[in-house]
C-alpha positions as CSV (number, residue, x, y, z in Angstrom):
1,X,31.7,-31.4,-39.4
2,X,30.5,-32.8,-36.1
3,X,32.5,-36.0,-36.6
4,X,35.7,-34.1,-37.3
5,X,35.1,-31.9,-34.3
6,X,34.6,-34.9,-32.0
7,X,37.8,-36.5,-33.4
8,X,39.7,-33.3,-32.8
9,X,38.4,-33.0,-29.3
10,X,39.4,-36.7,-28.7
11,X,43.0,-36.1,-29.8
12,X,43.2,-33.0,-27.7
13,X,41.8,-35.0,-24.7
14,X,44.4,-37.7,-25.1
15,X,47.3,-35.2,-25.4
16,X,46.0,-33.3,-22.3
17,X,45.7,-36.5,-20.3
18,X,49.3,-37.5,-21.3
19,X,50.7,-34.1,-20.3
20,X,48.8,-34.2,-17.0
21,X,50.1,-37.7,-16.2
22,X,53.7,-36.6,-16.9
23,X,53.3,-33.4,-14.8
24,X,51.7,-35.5,-12.0
25,X,54.6,-38.0,-12.0
26,X,57.3,-35.3,-12.1
27,X,55.6,-33.3,-9.3
28,X,55.2,-36.5,-7.3
29,X,58.9,-37.3,-7.7
30,X,59.9,-33.9,-6.5
31,X,57.4,-33.6,-3.7
32,X,58.3,-36.7,-1.8
33,X,61.4,-38.2,-0.2
34,X,60.8,-41.6,-1.6
35,X,63.9,-43.0,-3.3
36,X,62.8,-44.2,-6.7
37,X,64.5,-47.3,-7.9
38,X,63.7,-47.2,-11.6
39,X,65.8,-50.3,-12.3
40,X,63.0,-52.4,-10.8
41,X,60.6,-51.0,-13.3
42,X,62.8,-51.3,-16.4
43,X,64.1,-54.8,-15.4
44,X,60.5,-56.0,-14.9
45,X,59.6,-54.8,-18.4
46,X,62.7,-55.5,-20.5
47,X,64.4,-58.2,-18.5
48,X,61.6,-60.1,-16.7
49,X,62.6,-63.0,-14.5
50,X,61.0,-66.4,-14.4
51,X,58.4,-65.4,-11.8
52,X,57.0,-62.6,-14.1
53,X,57.1,-64.8,-17.2
54,X,55.2,-67.6,-15.4
55,X,52.7,-65.0,-14.2
56,X,52.1,-63.8,-17.8
57,X,51.7,-67.3,-19.2
58,X,49.4,-68.3,-16.4
59,X,47.3,-65.2,-16.8
60,X,47.0,-65.9,-20.6
61,X,46.2,-69.6,-20.0
62,X,43.6,-69.0,-17.4
63,X,42.0,-66.3,-19.5
64,X,41.7,-68.4,-22.6
65,X,40.4,-71.5,-20.8
66,X,37.9,-69.5,-18.7
67,X,36.6,-67.6,-21.7
68,X,36.2,-70.8,-23.7
69,X,34.1,-72.3,-20.8
70,X,32.2,-69.0,-20.6
71,X,31.3,-69.1,-24.4
72,X,30.1,-72.7,-24.2
73,X,28.0,-72.1,-21.1
74,X,26.8,-68.8,-22.8
75,X,25.5,-70.7,-25.8
76,X,23.6,-73.2,-23.7
77,X,22.4,-70.5,-21.4
78,X,21.1,-68.5,-24.3
79,X,19.3,-71.4,-25.9
80,X,17.9,-72.4,-22.5
81,X,16.4,-68.9,-22.0
82,X,14.9,-69.1,-25.5
83,X,13.6,-72.7,-25.1
84,X,9.9,-73.5,-25.2
85,X,10.3,-75.7,-22.2
86,X,9.5,-73.8,-19.0
87,X,11.9,-75.8,-16.8
88,X,14.8,-75.1,-19.2
89,X,13.9,-71.4,-19.2
90,X,13.7,-71.4,-15.4
91,X,17.1,-73.2,-15.0
92,X,18.9,-70.8,-17.5
93,X,17.3,-67.8,-15.9
94,X,18.2,-68.8,-12.4
95,X,21.8,-69.5,-13.5
96,X,22.1,-66.0,-15.1
97,X,20.4,-64.4,-12.1
98,X,22.8,-65.9,-9.6
99,X,26.1,-65.3,-11.3
100,X,25.3,-61.9,-12.6
101,X,23.8,-60.8,-9.3
102,X,26.6,-61.8,-6.9
103,X,30.2,-60.4,-6.8
104,X,32.8,-62.5,-8.6
105,X,35.1,-62.3,-5.6
106,X,32.5,-64.0,-3.5
107,X,32.0,-66.7,-6.1
108,X,35.7,-67.4,-6.3
109,X,36.0,-67.7,-2.5
110,X,32.9,-69.9,-2.3
111,X,34.0,-72.2,-5.0
112,X,37.5,-72.7,-3.6
113,X,37.2,-72.3,0.1
114,X,33.4,-73.1,0.6
115,X,33.4,-76.3,-1.4
116,X,36.7,-77.3,0.0
117,X,36.0,-76.9,3.7
118,X,32.6,-78.7,3.5
119,X,34.3,-81.6,1.6
120,X,32.0,-81.3,-1.4
121,X,35.1,-80.9,-3.6
122,X,38.6,-80.3,-2.3
123,X,40.3,-79.3,-5.6
124,X,43.3,-81.7,-5.5
125,X,46.4,-80.8,-7.5
126,X,46.9,-82.4,-10.9
127,X,50.7,-82.9,-10.9
128,X,51.3,-83.6,-14.7
129,X,50.2,-80.0,-15.5
130,X,52.6,-78.3,-13.1
131,X,51.4,-74.9,-11.9
132,X,48.4,-75.0,-14.2
133,X,47.2,-78.2,-12.4
134,X,47.2,-76.6,-9.0
135,X,43.9,-76.9,-7.2
136,X,43.6,-73.1,-6.7
137,X,44.1,-72.6,-10.5
138,X,41.4,-75.2,-11.3
139,X,39.0,-73.5,-8.9
140,X,39.8,-70.0,-10.4
141,X,39.2,-71.2,-13.9
142,X,35.9,-72.7,-13.0
143,X,34.8,-69.6,-11.1
144,X,35.8,-67.2,-13.9
145,X,34.3,-69.5,-16.6
146,X,31.0,-70.0,-14.9
147,X,30.7,-66.3,-14.1
148,X,31.6,-65.4,-17.7
149,X,29.0,-67.8,-19.0
150,X,26.2,-65.8,-17.3
151,X,27.3,-62.7,-19.2
152,X,27.8,-64.5,-22.5
153,X,24.3,-66.0,-22.2
154,X,22.9,-62.5,-22.7
155,X,25.3,-61.6,-25.4
156,X,24.6,-64.8,-27.4
157,X,20.9,-64.4,-26.9
158,X,20.9,-60.8,-28.2
159,X,23.0,-62.0,-31.2
160,X,20.5,-64.7,-32.0
161,X,17.5,-62.3,-31.6
162,X,19.1,-59.9,-34.0
163,X,18.6,-62.5,-36.8
164,X,15.3,-62.3,-38.7
165,X,12.9,-65.1,-37.4
166,X,12.2,-66.0,-41.1
167,X,15.7,-67.4,-41.3
168,X,14.8,-70.2,-38.9
169,X,11.5,-70.8,-40.6
170,X,13.2,-71.1,-44.0
171,X,15.8,-73.5,-42.6
172,X,13.0,-75.7,-41.1
173,X,11.1,-75.6,-44.4
174,X,14.2,-77.1,-46.0
175,X,14.1,-80.0,-43.6
176,X,16.7,-78.9,-41.1
177,X,16.4,-79.6,-37.5
178,X,16.6,-76.8,-34.9
179,X,20.2,-77.8,-34.1
180,X,21.2,-77.9,-37.7
181,X,19.6,-74.5,-38.4
182,X,21.3,-73.0,-35.4
183,X,24.8,-74.3,-36.4
184,X,24.5,-73.7,-40.1
185,X,22.3,-70.6,-40.5
186,X,21.6,-68.6,-37.3
187,X,24.9,-68.7,-35.3
188,X,27.2,-67.9,-38.2
189,X,25.1,-64.8,-38.9
190,X,24.8,-63.9,-35.3
191,X,28.6,-64.0,-34.9
192,X,28.8,-60.5,-36.5
193,X,26.9,-59.2,-33.5
194,X,28.4,-61.5,-30.9
195,X,32.1,-61.1,-31.7
196,X,32.6,-57.5,-30.7
197,X,31.3,-57.8,-27.1
198,X,32.9,-61.2,-26.9
199,X,36.2,-59.6,-27.6
200,X,35.5,-57.0,-25.0
201,X,34.7,-59.7,-22.4
202,X,38.0,-61.4,-23.1
203,X,39.8,-58.1,-22.7
204,X,38.1,-57.8,-19.3
205,X,39.0,-61.4,-18.5
206,X,42.7,-60.7,-18.9
207,X,42.4,-58.1,-16.1
208,X,39.9,-60.0,-14.0
209,X,42.3,-62.9,-13.4
210,X,44.0,-60.5,-10.8
211,X,41.0,-61.3,-8.5
212,X,42.4,-64.8,-8.1
213,X,44.9,-63.2,-5.6
214,X,42.2,-64.1,-3.0
215,X,43.0,-67.8,-3.5
216,X,46.8,-67.3,-4.1
217,X,46.9,-68.2,-7.8
218,X,50.4,-67.0,-8.9
219,X,49.2,-65.1,-12.0
220,X,50.7,-61.7,-13.1
221,X,49.4,-59.5,-10.2
222,X,50.4,-62.1,-7.6
223,X,53.9,-62.4,-9.2
224,X,54.5,-58.7,-8.8
225,X,53.1,-58.9,-5.2
226,X,55.7,-61.5,-4.4
227,X,58.4,-59.4,-5.8
228,X,57.2,-56.3,-3.9
229,X,57.2,-58.3,-0.6
230,X,60.9,-58.8,-0.9
231,X,62.0,-55.5,-2.5
232,X,59.2,-53.2,-1.3
233,X,59.1,-50.9,-4.4
234,X,55.3,-50.7,-4.9
235,X,55.4,-47.6,-7.2
236,X,57.9,-49.1,-9.6
237,X,56.7,-52.7,-9.5
238,X,53.0,-52.1,-9.7
239,X,53.6,-49.5,-12.5
240,X,55.4,-52.3,-14.3
241,X,52.5,-54.6,-13.7
242,X,50.1,-52.1,-15.2
243,X,52.4,-51.9,-18.3
244,X,52.2,-55.7,-18.7
245,X,48.4,-55.7,-18.4
246,X,48.3,-52.8,-20.9
247,X,50.5,-54.7,-23.3
248,X,48.3,-57.8,-23.1
249,X,45.1,-55.9,-23.7
250,X,46.6,-53.9,-26.5
251,X,47.8,-57.0,-28.2
252,X,44.4,-58.5,-27.9
253,X,42.9,-55.3,-29.3
254,X,44.9,-55.8,-32.5
255,X,43.8,-59.4,-32.7
256,X,40.1,-58.5,-32.1
257,X,40.3,-55.9,-34.8
258,X,41.5,-58.4,-37.3
259,X,38.8,-60.9,-36.3
260,X,36.1,-58.3,-36.7
261,X,37.5,-57.3,-40.0
262,X,37.3,-60.9,-41.3
263,X,33.7,-61.3,-40.1
264,X,32.6,-57.9,-41.5
265,X,31.7,-56.9,-38.0
266,X,31.2,-53.2,-38.9
267,X,27.7,-52.0,-39.4
268,X,26.3,-49.7,-42.1
269,X,29.3,-50.4,-44.5
270,X,31.9,-49.4,-41.8
271,X,34.8,-51.7,-41.0
272,X,34.3,-51.1,-37.3
273,X,36.2,-48.8,-34.9
274,X,40.0,-48.3,-35.4
275,X,42.5,-49.4,-32.7
276,X,42.8,-45.8,-31.4
277,X,39.0,-45.6,-31.2
278,X,38.8,-48.9,-29.5
279,X,41.5,-48.1,-26.9
280,X,40.4,-44.5,-26.0
281,X,36.7,-44.6,-26.9
282,X,36.7,-41.4,-29.0
283,X,34.3,-42.3,-31.8
284,X,31.4,-40.4,-33.4
285,X,28.3,-42.6,-33.8
286,X,26.8,-42.7,-37.3
287,X,23.1,-42.3,-37.7
288,X,22.7,-45.7,-39.5
289,X,25.0,-47.5,-37.1
290,X,23.4,-50.2,-34.9
291,X,24.5,-50.4,-31.3
292,X,26.7,-53.3,-30.4
293,X,25.6,-55.7,-27.7
294,X,27.3,-55.4,-24.3
295,X,27.5,-57.9,-21.5
296,X,26.2,-55.3,-19.1
297,X,29.1,-55.8,-16.6
């Protein structure tokens, strides 16, 4: 009964929020003298020009590459924090401490401007890759990837710790090395715990790319900023930008749902949250359901 009541309240909450949003927009349209140019909004959504398409593609490319770097660094960071060697644990702990404890915007500025002005690394353009090879894009990918690695370290470590220690002992008794046991026994099982928060991190990455505006990377947000600089229709254009980001994250939500289904990511016999529950967060927690690991961002 409680679950049904919470689901009913959730549906009512969504409906109420939608009604309030419509009322707010209608009231705003009537209360101001601003001349709404809805053609900018609809053209940006249904007839996007080359600038918007390039921004979408660049946002997707940066997100995928940065998340891949983050996952790789996260695995090494997690193994480093769990290592028997004190120096390895110290290095991994210092890495996680630094990049989880400082703002991402500061990290992006330091990696691009700080390293460049001191001559440590000037981020030269790589012409064969076009826009993707620009120095600012390279710096943005590195900054996002290294920052993501710190969060993924904790996610991967929690996933590994969720596996019974006897699994590793059994693997070693069969003659496997630590690396073989990790690749063949531990990590495949830990993936059930790692994948849900990993998907959430990628969802966040799609939106975090907008912070690269500070180094003028022409991703989706910057593309709409350029258009607004010439047309000055901030309400219509940035509303369209929000729709584009919402479309990207919703599409990823569908993909993540299928990945979790394939891996059996639901706990206690459940197949995991539905797309509606994932998007709006209305879900009743079952007594036998284990909490999923979060990156803690």
